[in-house]
One Martini backbone bead per residue (centre of mass of N, CA, C, O) as a GRO file, in nm:
protein
  369
    1UNK     BB    1  13.053   9.956   9.764
    2UNK     BB    2  13.101   9.958   9.392
    3UNK     BB    3  12.941   9.913   9.087
    4UNK     BB    4  13.062  10.016   8.774
    5UNK     BB    5  13.033   9.729   8.614
    6UNK     BB    6  12.867   9.514   8.362
    7UNK     BB    7  12.921   9.187   8.206
    8UNK     BB    8  12.769   8.998   7.933
    9UNK     BB    9  12.789   8.648   7.804
   10UNK     BB   10  12.558   8.435   7.728
   11UNK     BB   11  12.336   8.527   7.949
   12UNK     BB   12  12.076   8.394   7.898
   13UNK     BB   13  11.926   8.675   7.719
   14UNK     BB   14  12.236   8.769   7.696
   15UNK     BB   15  12.470   8.811   7.455
   16UNK     BB   16  12.557   9.135   7.497
   17UNK     BB   17  12.685   9.323   7.784
   18UNK     BB   18  12.755   9.679   7.855
   19UNK     BB   19  12.747   9.832   8.187
   20UNK     BB   20  12.711  10.133   8.344
   21UNK     BB   21  12.706  10.187   8.716
   22UNK     BB   22  12.709  10.519   8.837
   23UNK     BB   23  12.483  10.489   9.032
   24UNK     BB   24  12.339  10.450   9.341
   25UNK     BB   25  12.073  10.418   9.168
   26UNK     BB   26  11.927  10.132   8.983
   27UNK     BB   27  11.671  10.126   8.735
   28UNK     BB   28  11.476   9.852   8.603
   29UNK     BB   29  11.269   9.878   8.319
   30UNK     BB   30  10.987   9.655   8.247
   31UNK     BB   31  10.860   9.397   8.140
   32UNK     BB   32  10.810   9.088   8.156
   33UNK     BB   33  11.049   8.870   8.030
   34UNK     BB   34  11.333   9.060   7.954
   35UNK     BB   35  11.583   9.057   8.205
   36UNK     BB   36  11.591   9.182   8.491
   37UNK     BB   37  11.649   8.939   8.677
   38UNK     BB   38  11.904   8.840   8.528
   39UNK     BB   39  12.078   9.083   8.611
   40UNK     BB   40  12.066   9.039   8.919
   41UNK     BB   41  12.167   8.751   8.913
   42UNK     BB   42  12.449   8.817   8.802
   43UNK     BB   43  12.542   8.977   9.050
   44UNK     BB   44  12.501   8.751   9.252
   45UNK     BB   45  12.690   8.546   9.108
   46UNK     BB   46  12.950   8.720   9.142
   47UNK     BB   47  12.945   8.677   9.458
   48UNK     BB   48  12.865   8.334   9.479
   49UNK     BB   49  12.896   8.156   9.201
   50UNK     BB   50  12.572   8.152   9.221
   51UNK     BB   51  12.249   8.106   9.204
   52UNK     BB   52  11.919   8.179   9.348
   53UNK     BB   53  11.739   7.994   9.123
   54UNK     BB   54  11.976   7.778   9.063
   55UNK     BB   55  12.187   7.472   9.062
   56UNK     BB   56  12.219   7.501   8.740
   57UNK     BB   57  12.455   7.635   8.540
   58UNK     BB   58  12.341   7.570   8.249
   59UNK     BB   59  12.096   7.779   8.279
   60UNK     BB   60  12.290   8.039   8.225
   61UNK     BB   61  12.313   7.949   7.942
   62UNK     BB   62  12.254   8.024   7.648
   63UNK     BB   63  12.118   7.948   7.370
   64UNK     BB   64  12.326   7.709   7.227
   65UNK     BB   65  12.548   7.726   7.432
   66UNK     BB   66  12.876   7.666   7.613
   67UNK     BB   67  12.891   7.960   7.746
   68UNK     BB   68  12.943   8.195   8.024
   69UNK     BB   69  12.966   8.553   8.127
   70UNK     BB   70  13.077   8.735   8.424
   71UNK     BB   71  13.144   9.084   8.479
   72UNK     BB   72  13.331   9.315   8.706
   73UNK     BB   73  13.361   9.640   8.864
   74UNK     BB   74  13.498   9.712   9.193
   75UNK     BB   75  13.466   9.931   9.456
   76UNK     BB   76  13.679   9.949   9.732
   77UNK     BB   77  13.844  10.047  10.014
   78UNK     BB   78  14.128   9.920   9.868
   79UNK     BB   79  13.995   9.924   9.576
   80UNK     BB   80  14.004   9.790   9.263
   81UNK     BB   81  13.807   9.516   9.111
   82UNK     BB   82  13.830   9.234   8.892
   83UNK     BB   83  13.562   9.027   8.780
   84UNK     BB   84  13.548   8.669   8.673
   85UNK     BB   85  13.285   8.451   8.532
   86UNK     BB   86  13.282   8.110   8.408
   87UNK     BB   87  13.059   7.906   8.216
   88UNK     BB   88  13.049   7.548   8.160
   89UNK     BB   89  13.040   7.210   8.092
   90UNK     BB   90  13.323   7.191   8.274
   91UNK     BB   91  13.246   7.453   8.444
   92UNK     BB   92  13.426   7.691   8.652
   93UNK     BB   93  13.573   8.024   8.631
   94UNK     BB   94  13.785   8.233   8.842
   95UNK     BB   95  13.863   8.591   8.852
   96UNK     BB   96  14.121   8.816   8.983
   97UNK     BB   97  14.269   9.034   8.808
   98UNK     BB   98  14.324   8.773   8.597
   99UNK     BB   99  14.336   8.561   8.831
  100UNK     BB  100  14.313   8.243   8.888
  101UNK     BB  101  14.107   8.047   9.102
  102UNK     BB  102  14.133   7.747   9.259
  103UNK     BB  103  13.925   7.864   9.467
  104UNK     BB  104  13.609   7.977   9.524
  105UNK     BB  105  13.656   8.085   9.817
  106UNK     BB  106  13.847   8.319   9.706
  107UNK     BB  107  13.607   8.469   9.549
  108UNK     BB  108  13.420   8.474   9.761
  109UNK     BB  109  13.362   8.815   9.877
  110UNK     BB  110  13.454   9.035   9.673
  111UNK     BB  111  13.140   9.059   9.664
  112UNK     BB  112  12.849   9.201   9.817
  113UNK     BB  113  12.508   9.084   9.881
  114UNK     BB  114  12.154   9.185   9.886
  115UNK     BB  115  11.860   9.003   9.843
  116UNK     BB  116  11.522   9.119   9.735
  117UNK     BB  117  11.229   8.921   9.710
  118UNK     BB  118  10.916   8.796   9.712
  119UNK     BB  119  11.023   8.500   9.795
  120UNK     BB  120  11.132   8.594  10.086
  121UNK     BB  121  10.875   8.525  10.245
  122UNK     BB  122  10.960   8.218  10.276
  123UNK     BB  123  11.143   8.253  10.519
  124UNK     BB  124  10.892   8.265  10.707
  125UNK     BB  125  10.655   8.056  10.555
  126UNK     BB  126  10.828   7.828  10.480
  127UNK     BB  127  11.065   7.608  10.467
  128UNK     BB  128  11.348   7.503  10.623
  129UNK     BB  129  11.526   7.501  10.364
  130UNK     BB  130  11.504   7.808  10.311
  131UNK     BB  131  11.636   7.898  10.580
  132UNK     BB  132  11.906   7.754  10.539
  133UNK     BB  133  11.983   7.898  10.279
  134UNK     BB  134  11.991   8.177  10.397
  135UNK     BB  135  12.216   8.124  10.597
  136UNK     BB  136  12.436   8.014  10.401
  137UNK     BB  137  12.460   8.258  10.214
  138UNK     BB  138  12.531   8.478  10.431
  139UNK     BB  139  12.771   8.345  10.572
  140UNK     BB  140  12.944   8.282  10.314
  141UNK     BB  141  13.013   8.578  10.235
  142UNK     BB  142  13.184   8.641  10.517
  143UNK     BB  143  13.251   8.304  10.531
  144UNK     BB  144  13.384   8.094  10.308
  145UNK     BB  145  13.464   7.851  10.497
  146UNK     BB  146  13.173   7.759  10.549
  147UNK     BB  147  13.121   7.632  10.267
  148UNK     BB  148  13.331   7.411  10.296
  149UNK     BB  149  13.210   7.272  10.542
  150UNK     BB  150  12.936   7.219  10.407
  151UNK     BB  151  13.046   7.042  10.180
  152UNK     BB  152  13.172   6.822  10.361
  153UNK     BB  153  12.913   6.748  10.505
  154UNK     BB  154  12.756   6.657  10.251
  155UNK     BB  155  12.939   6.415  10.184
  156UNK     BB  156  12.901   6.257  10.447
  157UNK     BB  157  12.594   6.242  10.437
  158UNK     BB  158  12.572   6.084  10.172
  159UNK     BB  159  12.735   5.836  10.259
  160UNK     BB  160  12.560   5.763  10.503
  161UNK     BB  161  12.291   5.733  10.351
  162UNK     BB  162  12.381   5.514  10.155
  163UNK     BB  163  12.440   5.306  10.375
  164UNK     BB  164  12.159   5.297  10.511
  165UNK     BB  165  12.009   5.203  10.248
  166UNK     BB  166  12.190   4.936  10.180
  167UNK     BB  167  12.153   4.835  10.461
  168UNK     BB  168  12.071   4.599  10.669
  169UNK     BB  169  11.993   4.568  10.997
  170UNK     BB  170  12.207   4.308  11.031
  171UNK     BB  171  12.466   4.461  10.851
  172UNK     BB  172  12.583   4.662  11.038
  173UNK     BB  173  12.875   4.857  11.069
  174UNK     BB  174  12.969   5.011  11.351
  175UNK     BB  175  13.252   5.122  11.281
  176UNK     BB  176  13.171   5.272  11.022
  177UNK     BB  177  12.949   5.448  11.148
  178UNK     BB  178  13.137   5.590  11.354
  179UNK     BB  179  13.307   5.745  11.150
  180UNK     BB  180  13.070   5.914  11.038
  181UNK     BB  181  12.980   6.035  11.303
  182UNK     BB  182  13.235   6.197  11.363
  183UNK     BB  183  13.238   6.367  11.105
  184UNK     BB  184  12.955   6.486  11.134
  185UNK     BB  185  13.000   6.622  11.413
  186UNK     BB  186  13.248   6.798  11.356
  187UNK     BB  187  13.111   6.963  11.126
  188UNK     BB  188  12.835   7.032  11.258
  189UNK     BB  189  12.940   7.208  11.491
  190UNK     BB  190  13.058   7.437  11.317
  191UNK     BB  191  12.789   7.517  11.185
  192UNK     BB  192  12.620   7.575  11.439
  193UNK     BB  193  12.799   7.802  11.558
  194UNK     BB  194  12.780   7.996  11.316
  195UNK     BB  195  12.474   8.023  11.316
  196UNK     BB  196  12.437   8.132  11.601
  197UNK     BB  197  12.615   8.383  11.569
  198UNK     BB  198  12.454   8.508  11.336
  199UNK     BB  199  12.174   8.524  11.475
  200UNK     BB  200  12.255   8.710  11.705
  201UNK     BB  201  12.330   8.950  11.520
  202UNK     BB  202  12.066   8.969  11.361
  203UNK     BB  203  11.884   9.029  11.601
  204UNK     BB  204  11.992   9.306  11.680
  205UNK     BB  205  11.909   9.448  11.412
  206UNK     BB  206  11.613   9.345  11.357
  207UNK     BB  207  11.479   9.451  11.613
  208UNK     BB  208  11.531   9.752  11.560
  209UNK     BB  209  11.401   9.774  11.278
  210UNK     BB  210  11.120   9.664  11.347
  211UNK     BB  211  11.050   9.883  11.553
  212UNK     BB  212  11.063  10.116  11.346
  213UNK     BB  213  10.839  10.021  11.148
  214UNK     BB  214  10.623   9.981  11.412
  215UNK     BB  215  10.663  10.199  11.634
  216UNK     BB  216  10.708   9.978  11.881
  217UNK     BB  217  10.470   9.748  11.862
  218UNK     BB  218  10.706   9.540  11.782
  219UNK     BB  219  10.874   9.226  11.858
  220UNK     BB  220  11.162   9.070  11.736
  221UNK     BB  221  11.236   8.712  11.725
  222UNK     BB  222  11.515   8.489  11.696
  223UNK     BB  223  11.519   8.127  11.651
  224UNK     BB  224  11.712   7.854  11.710
  225UNK     BB  225  11.661   7.513  11.553
  226UNK     BB  226  11.788   7.246  11.621
  227UNK     BB  227  11.779   6.891  11.581
  228UNK     BB  228  11.876   6.920  11.879
  229UNK     BB  229  11.912   6.951  12.219
  230UNK     BB  230  12.105   7.251  12.200
  231UNK     BB  231  12.378   7.467  12.274
  232UNK     BB  232  12.573   7.637  12.035
  233UNK     BB  233  12.756   7.798  12.266
  234UNK     BB  234  12.906   7.577  12.340
  235UNK     BB  235  13.137   7.378  12.367
  236UNK     BB  236  13.250   7.174  12.124
  237UNK     BB  237  13.282   6.913  12.293
  238UNK     BB  238  12.997   6.914  12.409
  239UNK     BB  239  12.843   6.920  12.140
  240UNK     BB  240  12.965   6.663  12.027
  241UNK     BB  241  12.855   6.470  12.243
  242UNK     BB  242  12.556   6.530  12.190
  243UNK     BB  243  12.556   6.438  11.899
  244UNK     BB  244  12.646   6.141  11.950
  245UNK     BB  245  12.415   6.063  12.137
  246UNK     BB  246  12.186   6.114  11.934
  247UNK     BB  247  12.280   5.908  11.723
  248UNK     BB  248  12.239   5.667  11.913
  249UNK     BB  249  11.931   5.707  11.969
  250UNK     BB  250  11.857   5.699  11.633
  251UNK     BB  251  11.973   5.448  11.493
  252UNK     BB  252  11.731   5.253  11.443
  253UNK     BB  253  11.563   5.460  11.283
  254UNK     BB  254  11.769   5.509  11.056
  255UNK     BB  255  11.783   5.219  10.952
  256UNK     BB  256  11.483   5.193  10.876
  257UNK     BB  257  11.485   5.473  10.689
  258UNK     BB  258  11.767   5.551  10.548
  259UNK     BB  259  11.841   5.817  10.738
  260UNK     BB  260  11.950   6.119  10.853
  261UNK     BB  261  11.819   6.283  11.163
  262UNK     BB  262  12.095   6.439  11.239
  263UNK     BB  263  12.155   6.785  11.195
  264UNK     BB  264  12.193   7.082  11.007
  265UNK     BB  265  11.997   6.962  10.776
  266UNK     BB  266  11.753   7.010  11.026
  267UNK     BB  267  11.736   7.290  11.067
  268UNK     BB  268  11.593   7.595  11.218
  269UNK     BB  269  11.368   7.876  11.215
  270UNK     BB  270  11.226   8.135  11.429
  271UNK     BB  271  10.953   8.377  11.442
  272UNK     BB  272  10.878   8.648  11.670
  273UNK     BB  273  10.579   8.836  11.762
  274UNK     BB  274  10.519   8.900  12.060
  275UNK     BB  275  10.565   8.575  12.116
  276UNK     BB  276  10.458   8.505  11.823
  277UNK     BB  277  10.443   8.301  11.564
  278UNK     BB  278  10.472   8.407  11.239
  279UNK     BB  279  10.412   8.150  11.070
  280UNK     BB  280  10.125   8.112  11.221
  281UNK     BB  281  10.014   8.419  11.340
  282UNK     BB  282  10.092   8.595  11.114
  283UNK     BB  283  10.047   8.827  10.911
  284UNK     BB  284  10.132   8.935  10.606
  285UNK     BB  285  10.247   9.203  10.709
  286UNK     BB  286  10.432   9.077  10.928
  287UNK     BB  287  10.593   8.899  10.735
  288UNK     BB  288  10.705   9.128  10.563
  289UNK     BB  289  10.847   9.280  10.794
  290UNK     BB  290  11.035   9.051  10.870
  291UNK     BB  291  11.180   9.024  10.598
  292UNK     BB  292  11.277   9.317  10.587
  293UNK     BB  293  11.440   9.316  10.851
  294UNK     BB  294  11.642   9.100  10.764
  295UNK     BB  295  11.763   9.250  10.518
  296UNK     BB  296  11.852   9.508  10.671
  297UNK     BB  297  12.032   9.351  10.870
  298UNK     BB  298  12.235   9.238  10.668
  299UNK     BB  299  12.366   9.502  10.589
  300UNK     BB  300  12.484   9.563  10.875
  301UNK     BB  301  12.636   9.297  10.921
  302UNK     BB  302  12.831   9.316  10.683
  303UNK     BB  303  12.959   9.580  10.769
  304UNK     BB  304  13.072   9.469  11.035
  305UNK     BB  305  13.248   9.235  10.909
  306UNK     BB  306  13.398   9.416  10.647
  307UNK     BB  307  13.362   9.751  10.648
  308UNK     BB  308  13.121   9.736  10.426
  309UNK     BB  309  12.881   9.776  10.202
  310UNK     BB  310  12.660   9.628  10.018
  311UNK     BB  311  12.475   9.525   9.775
  312UNK     BB  312  12.140   9.604   9.652
  313UNK     BB  313  11.872   9.375   9.562
  314UNK     BB  314  11.556   9.465   9.396
  315UNK     BB  315  11.309   9.229   9.299
  316UNK     BB  316  11.007   9.336   9.264
  317UNK     BB  317  10.937   9.467   9.576
  318UNK     BB  318  10.805   9.751   9.608
  319UNK     BB  319  10.509   9.669   9.513
  320UNK     BB  320  10.476   9.482   9.785
  321UNK     BB  321  10.487   9.751   9.941
  322UNK     BB  322  10.400   9.971  10.141
  323UNK     BB  323  10.464  10.293  10.208
  324UNK     BB  324  10.608  10.251  10.479
  325UNK     BB  325  10.806  10.021  10.393
  326UNK     BB  326  10.929  10.163  10.151
  327UNK     BB  327  11.042  10.408  10.299
  328UNK     BB  328  11.221  10.251  10.493
  329UNK     BB  329  11.396  10.121  10.280
  330UNK     BB  330  11.500  10.373  10.130
  331UNK     BB  331  11.618  10.521  10.385
  332UNK     BB  332  11.828  10.299  10.444
  333UNK     BB  333  11.991  10.307  10.152
  334UNK     BB  334  12.022  10.594  10.124
  335UNK     BB  335  12.353  10.697  10.080
  336UNK     BB  336  12.483  10.384  10.144
  337UNK     BB  337  12.366  10.191   9.911
  338UNK     BB  338  12.400  10.021   9.638
  339UNK     BB  339  12.120  10.004   9.403
  340UNK     BB  340  11.901   9.746   9.256
  341UNK     BB  341  11.609   9.787   9.048
  342UNK     BB  342  11.303   9.624   8.979
  343UNK     BB  343  11.036   9.716   8.736
  344UNK     BB  344  10.730   9.773   8.556
  345UNK     BB  345  10.676  10.050   8.729
  346UNK     BB  346  10.696  10.375   8.872
  347UNK     BB  347  10.417  10.394   9.026
  348UNK     BB  348  10.529  10.185   9.266
  349UNK     BB  349  10.743  10.415   9.319
  350UNK     BB  350  10.906  10.630   9.550
  351UNK     BB  351  11.080  10.867   9.381
  352UNK     BB  352  11.107  11.106   9.591
  353UNK     BB  353  11.328  10.928   9.763
  354UNK     BB  354  11.514  10.929   9.521
  355UNK     BB  355  11.870  10.945   9.467
  356UNK     BB  356  12.078  10.909   9.226
  357UNK     BB  357  11.904  10.804   8.966
  358UNK     BB  358  11.896  10.541   8.728
  359UNK     BB  359  11.737  10.476   8.414
  360UNK     BB  360  11.641  10.158   8.277
  361UNK     BB  361  11.575   9.974   7.976
  362UNK     BB  362  11.411   9.655   7.929
  363UNK     BB  363  11.455   9.450   7.618
  364UNK     BB  364  11.532   9.156   7.508
  365UNK     BB  365  11.832   9.179   7.642
  366UNK     BB  366  11.820   9.501   7.652
  367UNK     BB  367  11.995   9.812   7.744
  368UNK     BB  368  11.862  10.137   7.819
  369UNK     BB  369  11.873  10.508   7.899
   0.00000   0.00000   0.00000
C-alpha cells in the first residue's frame, strides 16, 4: 500500500495543498503549531472517515469555511484507487474512484493506517475508554462491519440508558427492558468475540516484537477483561445466555443508578510484563516499549488480514524513544511500510537508518520540499 498523493482543501490550517508523496519515508519538519500533525490527521481521516483527535467533524473545517475536503491516490496490490472525503455542516460524503458511497463502511478500509503518537502511551497507562477506542479503531479498519455493529450497539445502549434514567424503580416495564436486554446482548456478543479474536492475534505479534526489543528479557502478555466473567471464545449462544444472566443480576443496581452496567462499553485490556501489570508496576520505559510493541504488532496483523502493509504515521514520536527503541522501530518499517514522520528537528531522528527519505518543511499550513 502506497500513498502517491494527498490533497487538502480548507482542512484545518491548510487552505489548499497538493502534495506528491513519492518516497517510502516522508519526513515533515517544522516548529510546533504549523500543521504537521494536521497533515497526518488528514491521512488518518482518509482511512477511517474520522479524526483520531476529535469526534466533531466541524473542527476539521478551516476557519470561517463551510466544508473541507481530503483526497488521495493510493496504490494497492490490485491497482490504484482515488479516495475523496468531504466534510460539511450537512455531514460527509465519501467517494471511491469518483463514485459516491452510500455507506461509510464501504469506504473505510480502502486505505489502512497505523498511527503512533506520544499520547498512545495512554493505551497502556490511561483509562479503559482509551483502550476500547484503540480496539475499535484497529478492528474497524480490517473489518468495517464491526463498526456498524458497534454503532447499532451504541444506539441500543443509549435508548436503554435513557429508559433507566427516566423510569422510577416502581414503574419499570419488565417486558420493555427485556427487549433491550436481548438486543444489547445479541450485539454485545458479536463485539466481544471480535475483540477477543483480535487480541489473540495481536498477542502473537506483540509478544514476539516485545521480546526482540528487550533482547528476550521481558515477556508481554495482553489480557482481555470483559465487563462480566465470561470467555469470549465460547459459543455465541452460551455467551449470550451469560450476558442475559448478568443483566438480570445487576438489574436492581442499574435501576437505582440509571445506567447500563454490563456490556462491551465497559470492557478493558490489561498488559503484563513478566506477569506484572504494566499499568501499575511498569516503569515509563516499559510502558513505552509496550505501546511500541502494540503498534508494530498492528502493522503485521493488518498485513495478515488484508494481504498488504498499511501506511505508518509517526507523529512526533521518534524524539520520545531512546536510541534502541527508535532503531527497532525504524528497522521494522524500513523498506516494508510507507511511513510519514513529523518532527521539530532532525537531530532527534536517527537519519542514518532512514533510506529513500523525502524531507518536507511545514510552515503556517504550507509544505515545501
